[in-house]
C-alpha positions in Angstrom: 0.0 0.0 0.0 2.8 2.4 0.9 4.6 1.6 -2.4 1.4 2.1 -4.4 0.8 5.5 -2.7 4.4 6.6 -3.3 4.2 5.7 -7.0 0.8 7.2 -7.6 1.0 10.4 -5.5 4.6 11.3 -4.8 5.9 10.3 -8.2 2.9 10.2 -10.6 0.8 13.2 -9.4 3.8 15.4 -8.3 7.4 14.8 -9.2 6.9 13.1 -12.7 4.4 15.8 -13.6 6.9 18.5 -12.9 10.0 16.9 -14.4 8.6 15.6 -17.7 8.7 19.1 -19.2 12.5 19.4 -18.5 13.1 15.9 -19.6 11.4 16.4 -23.0 12.3 20.0 -23.7 15.5 21.2 -21.8 18.8 20.9 -23.5 20.2 17.4 -23.7 23.0 18.2 -21.3 21.2 20.8 -19.2 21.9 20.4 -15.4 18.1 20.4 -14.8 17.6 17.5 -17.2 20.5 15.4 -16.2 19.7 15.8 -12.4 16.2 14.6 -13.0 17.6 11.6 -15.0 19.8 10.8 -12.0 16.9 10.9 -9.6 14.8 8.6 -11.9 17.7 6.2 -12.3 18.1 5.7 -8.5 14.3 5.6 -8.1 13.9 2.8 -10.7 16.7 0.8 -9.3 15.0 0.8 -5.9 11.3 0.5 -7.0 11.9 -2.5 -9.3 13.5 -4.5 -6.5 10.9 -3.5 -3.9 8.0 -4.5 -6.2 9.5 -7.8 -7.3 8.0 -10.0 -4.5 4.5 -8.6 -5.3 4.6 -7.8 -9.0 7.0 -10.6 -10.0 6.4 -10.5 -13.8 6.1 -6.7 -14.1 9.3 -6.3 -12.2 11.1 -8.9 -14.3 9.9 -7.2 -17.5 11.2 -3.8 -16.3 14.5 -5.3 -15.2 15.1 -6.7 -18.6 14.8 -3.2 -20.1 17.1 -1.4 -17.7 20.5 -0.3 -18.8 23.9 -1.5 -17.3 25.3 -4.8 -16.2 23.1 -6.6 -13.7 22.0 -9.9 -12.5 20.1 -12.0 -15.1 16.8 -11.7 -13.0 15.6 -9.1 -10.6 14.8 -12.1 -8.3 18.5 -12.8 -8.1 19.4 -9.2 -7.0 19.6 -8.0 -3.5 17.2 -5.5 -1.9 18.3 -2.0 -2.1 20.5 -0.6 0.7 19.3 2.5 2.6 21.2 5.7 2.2 20.6 7.7 5.4 22.9 10.4 4.2 20.3 11.2 1.4 17.6 12.0 4.0 17.0 15.5 5.0 14.1 16.2 7.5 14.4 20.0 6.7 14.1 19.4 3.0 11.1 17.0 3.6 9.3 19.6 5.7 10.1 22.3 3.2 8.4 20.4 0.3 5.5 19.2 2.4 4.8 22.9 3.1 5.1 23.8 -0.5 2.7 21.0 -1.6 0.0 22.3 0.8 0.2 25.6 -1.0 0.1 23.9 -4.4 -2.9 21.8 -3.4 -4.8 25.0 -2.5 -4.0 26.5 -5.9 -5.0 23.4 -7.7 -8.4 23.4 -6.0 -9.2 26.6 -7.8 -7.5 25.6 -11.0 -9.5 22.4 -11.2 -12.6 24.4 -10.7 -11.6 26.7 -13.6 -11.0 23.7 -15.8 -14.4 22.0 -14.9 -16.2 25.2 -15.6 -14.3 25.5 -18.9 -12.8 28.9 -18.1 -9.5 27.3 -19.2 -8.7 24.2 -21.3 -5.6 23.3 -19.3 -3.5 24.5 -16.5 -1.0 25.7 -19.0 -3.3 28.5 -19.9 -3.7 29.6 -16.3 -2.3 32.4 -14.2 -2.1 32.2 -10.4 -1.6 35.1 -8.0 -0.7 34.1 -4.5 -1.4 36.8 -1.9 0.8 35.9 1.0 1.8 36.9 4.5 5.4 38.1 4.7 6.6 34.8 6.2 4.8 32.8 3.4 6.1 35.1 0.6 9.7 34.7 1.8 9.2 30.9 2.0 7.8 30.6 -1.6 10.4 33.0 -3.0 13.0 30.4 -2.1 11.8 28.1 -4.8 13.2 28.5 -8.3 10.9 28.2 -11.3 7.6 28.5 -9.5 5.5 28.4 -12.7 7.1 25.1 -13.6 6.4 23.7 -10.1 2.8 24.8 -10.4 2.6 23.8 -14.1 0.9 27.1 -15.1 1.6 29.9 -17.5 2.2 32.6 -14.9 2.5 32.8 -11.1 2.8 36.0 -9.1 3.6 36.5 -5.4 2.1 39.5 -3.8 1.5 40.9 -0.3 -1.5 39.8 1.6 -2.4 43.4 2.1 -2.9 43.8 -1.7 -5.5 41.0 -1.9 -8.7 42.1 -3.6 -12.1 41.2 -2.2 -12.8 38.4 -4.8 -9.8 36.4 -3.5 -10.3 32.8 -2.3 -8.9 32.5 1.3 -7.2 29.2 2.1 -8.6 27.3 5.0 -5.6 25.1 5.5 -2.6 27.4 4.8 -2.6 30.5 7.1 -1.8 33.8 5.5 -2.7 32.7 1.9 -5.3 34.1 -0.6 -5.5 33.1 -4.2 -6.8 34.4 -7.5 -6.7 32.4 -10.8 -7.2 33.6 -14.3 -6.4 32.9 -18.0 -3.5 34.3 -20.0 -3.7 35.2 -23.7 0.0 34.4 -24.5 1.0 32.5 -27.5 1.6 28.7 -27.3 5.0 27.3 -27.9 4.8 24.6 -30.6 7.7 22.7 -29.0 6.9 22.5 -25.3 3.1 23.6 -25.4 3.8 26.1 -22.6 2.2 29.6 -22.9 4.7 32.5 -22.8 4.4 36.2 -23.5 7.6 36.0 -25.6 6.2 33.6 -28.1 6.3 35.4 -31.5 9.3 37.7 -30.6 12.0 35.7 -32.3 12.4 36.4 -36.0 14.2 32.9 -36.8 11.7 30.9 -34.7 8.6 33.0 -33.9 6.7 29.9 -32.8 9.0 29.1 -29.9 9.2 30.3 -26.3 12.6 31.6 -24.9 13.7 28.3 -23.3 12.9 26.3 -26.6 14.5 29.0 -28.8 17.7 28.7 -26.8 17.8 24.9 -27.0 16.9 24.9 -30.8 19.5 27.7 -31.5 22.3 25.7 -29.9 21.7 22.5 -31.8 24.4 21.5 -34.2 23.6 22.3 -37.9 23.8 19.2 -40.1 26.3 19.6 -42.9 24.7 19.9 -46.3 25.1 16.9 -48.5 
């Protein structure tokens, strides 16, 4: 049950949702992409071994597709060793607090999508009106719009919150407003960005994708 919850919620509904954009669209050697690949490699090595006693055939099939030299069968491999040096209670607490804020924003985003005010979260803007403490906390995260999977995200003081704000019942000092952006859609990553259309050589791309495409080697003409 714990293994299923971890795969469905911590991985599927959170981490994988966030990193798939960088895996598909960041530069091949970008630190953001390579670090995600490293995490996924270690996660797979552990998860396949742990599921083997329960999902024997699924684990064996996955094992046969994994790279590197290894035992002929997952059932001949040892269980993974613990790495206590990888554990950080401070980091765990930090991300738990972040996810509480994200859940509150997603409650409103889901409502926008159900009522067809947006087609997807990629069209959404989110404004978080925060207490000073919460604003300082959220400002410590890089790439907030990628973490929320939205087009725009803004942090503002709680004192600026308009009357139509939705006040969080679970996160003190938080009010939220969601909306829809009218930015162009990048044809490569499908993210909405105000800069789409501003590049003469690739007007259909966002700045991130334009940088990646512009640095690709040009094939020699035959």
